[in-house]
C-alpha positions as CSV (number, residue, x, y, z in Angstrom):
1,M,0.0,0.0,0.0
2,L,1.3,3.4,-0.9
3,V,0.7,6.0,1.8
4,L,0.8,9.7,0.9
5,S,0.5,12.8,3.0
6,R,-1.7,15.6,1.4
7,Q,-3.1,18.8,2.6
8,R,-6.5,20.4,1.7
9,D,-6.8,21.3,-2.0
10,E,-3.8,19.0,-3.0
11,T,-4.3,16.3,-5.5
12,I,-3.1,12.7,-6.2
13,V,-3.1,11.5,-9.8
14,I,-3.6,7.8,-10.7
15,G,-2.7,6.9,-14.3
16,D,-3.5,9.5,-16.9
17,D,-7.2,10.2,-16.1
18,I,-8.0,9.8,-12.4
19,E,-7.5,12.6,-9.8
20,I,-8.2,12.5,-6.1
21,T,-8.3,15.8,-4.4
22,I,-8.5,16.5,-0.6
23,V,-11.6,18.7,-0.4
24,D,-11.9,19.1,3.3
25,I,-10.5,17.8,6.6
26,R,-12.5,18.0,9.8
27,G,-11.2,16.2,12.8
28,E,-10.8,12.6,11.8
29,K,-13.0,12.9,8.7
30,V,-11.5,13.6,5.3
31,R,-13.6,14.5,2.2
32,L,-12.2,13.5,-1.1
33,G,-13.2,14.7,-4.6
34,I,-12.7,12.0,-7.2
35,N,-12.5,12.9,-10.9
36,A,-12.5,9.8,-13.1
37,P,-13.8,8.9,-16.6
38,P,-17.4,7.5,-16.7
39,H,-16.3,4.0,-17.5
40,V,-14.3,3.7,-14.3
41,P,-16.6,2.7,-11.4
42,V,-15.9,4.5,-8.1
43,H,-17.7,3.3,-5.0
44,R,-17.2,3.3,-1.2
45,K,-16.0,-0.1,-0.3
46,E,-19.3,-1.1,1.5
47,V,-21.3,-0.1,-1.6
48,Y,-18.9,-2.1,-3.9
49,E,-19.3,-5.2,-1.7
50,A,-23.1,-4.9,-1.7
51,I,-23.2,-4.6,-5.5
52,K,-20.8,-7.6,-5.8
53,R,-23.1,-9.7,-3.4
54,E,-26.2,-8.7,-5.4
55,S,-24.5,-9.7,-8.7
56,Q,-23.3,-13.0,-7.3
57,A,-26.8,-13.7,-5.9
58,Q,-28.3,-13.2,-9.3
59,G,-25.8,-15.8,-10.6
60,G,-24.2,-13.4,-13.1
61,K,-27.4,-13.3,-15.2
62,N,-27.4,-11.4,-18.6
63,G,-23.8,-12.4,-19.2
64,E,-22.5,-10.2,-16.4
65,G,-20.4,-13.1,-15.0
66,G,-20.7,-11.8,-11.5
67,H,-18.7,-8.6,-12.2
68,V,-19.4,-5.4,-10.2
69,K,-21.1,-2.7,-12.3
70,S,-21.0,0.9,-11.6
71,L,-24.1,2.4,-10.0
72,A,-23.7,5.3,-12.4
73,L,-23.9,2.9,-15.4
74,R,-27.0,1.2,-13.9
75,K,-28.6,4.6,-13.3
76,N,-27.9,5.7,-16.9
77,R,-29.4,2.5,-18.3
78,T,-32.5,2.9,-16.1
79,E,-33.0,6.5,-17.3
80,Q,-32.6,5.4,-21.0
81,K,-35.3,2.8,-20.6
82,Q,-37.9,5.4,-19.5
């Protein structure tokens, strides 16, 4: 694990197209701003694990193979169906 120290308004870059900015620090809570392309799913770990469990419970229907899908992609597909 890489551990970096950053102050508010400083940014970490991952690859060519992902940026993580320290937005605010209050006590022991840090707010992060994440800028990533739409095809890169970004979730809190507990949300990621819930999506993964749901996908596995469905048995990877529709050719998904049990992979975790982004909530943003799910939302976009739902909106397109309406």
